[in-house]
C-alpha positions, 0 to 999 in steps of 0.5 A: 500499499505504501510507495517504496519512495516513503521513508521507513522512518515514517512507517516504523510499524510498517517496517515489515511490510515496507521491506516486503513490498520493496 
């Protein structure tokens, strides 16, 4: 859901999803 460009800091709780999405 979150764009790859979004910083991981802002998505701290979504770090796991951010990494998987990337």
